[in-house]
N, C-alpha and C positions, 0 to 999 in steps of 0.2 A: 441555616444560620444567617439571618437577615443582615446583621452587622457586617459579617465577613463578605457577603455578596454585594453589599452596597458600598464597600470600602473604595474610595476614589483612587487608592493606590494599590488596588487588587493585583495588578500585573507584576508588581515588584516582588511579591512573595509567592505568587502562584504560577508564574510563567515557566513553561517548559520549552527549551530550544530543541530543534531536531538533532538527533544523534545518529551518525552513520552506523549501520550494522557492521560493516567492515570499512577500512579506509578507502576512500574514493579512488585513490591512486592505484589500489589493487583491483577494485571491481571494474573501473572504467576500461582497463585492458581486456576484461572479459565481456564488455559490452553493456554494462549497466551501472546504476547507482541505486542504493537502497538505504533508507534512513527511517529510524523511529520518529514518528511525529506525535504520538500519544502514548504515554507510558507512565509507570509509577503506581499503578493500581492493579489489583488482581481481577477487577471487574471488566476491563476492556483495555485494548491497546490497538495501535494502528501503525502501519508502515507505508511510506511512499516509495514506490518502485518506478524507476525511470529506465526504460530500455532505449539505448541509443539508436539513431537511424541505421536502417539496413543491418541490424544485429539481431541475434536470437540468443536466449539464455534459458537454462533450466534452473528453476528456483525451488528450493525445499523449505518448508515451514513445519513447525511442530504441532500445529493445530488447524482446525477448519477455519475458513475465513470467507467473507464476502468481498467483492471488488466493485469499485466504481471507477471507470475511466474518466480522466480529466483532460486528456489531450492525446490525439493521435489515432492510429488504426493499425491492425495487424491480426495476429491469431493468438489465442490463449488456449493451449491444448489443441483440440481439434476444431474449436469454434472461432468464427470470425468475430472480431470486436472492433468497434469504432465509436468515437465521440461525436454525437450529433451536433450539428450547428443549430438546428431548430427541430422541435418535436411538436407535431400536430396531434390534436385530440384523437385518441384511438390508435395511434401509430406505435408499432413495436420498435424498440431500440436495441442496440448491441453493446450497451455500456455498463451493464450490471450482471454479475455472475456470482455463484456460490461454489466454493471449492471444499469438498469433503475432507475430513481429517486424513483418510487413507491416501487420497490424491495429493494433498499438501505434503505429507511425509515422503511419498514416492518421488515428488518433484513434478512441476508443471513446466512444459516448454512454452515460452512466450517469444513471439517474433514481431518485430517492428518492421512493417513493410514500406514505411516512408523513406524517401531518399534524404530528407532534410529535417523533419520534425521528430522530436522524441515521443515515445509512447509512455504516458504517465498514468500510473495506476495507484489508487488508494486501496490498501488492503486493511480491512477492519476485523478484529478478532474479539470473541466473547470472553467470558471468564475462564481462567485456568490456562492461558496460553503459556506453555513452558518456556518459550523463547523470551518472553517478557519478564520472567522471574528475576533476571539480573538487575532489574530496576526497582524491585519491591523492597521496601524497608523491612527488615527482620525484627 
């Protein structure tokens, strides 16, 4: 829809603000914050997960997802994860993973090993994420 996509006031009718999965006051005592950052469609959704410094959490989700680290370092399940400051050609990184549906439903333990910086993870889901159904229009 060309007219809709070139509308100079596009953001007024199409903007989505982050929505906490649970109130931050509740989850921060458990060591994390999680919020929906992309929602409202059955085709894709995304959450931002922040694990606070020197904390670990076990997070369960209803569907498989990919992750991209945007800040910090630690462990994701049994794997080391870190956000690179610079990537050279041919160099492997530890900032992208895939979590199967079975592992997501069982829960993944995530540990932030930094004394001061948060571990920030973007979790992106494909079609049919049952956790995102609450945002879909019926």
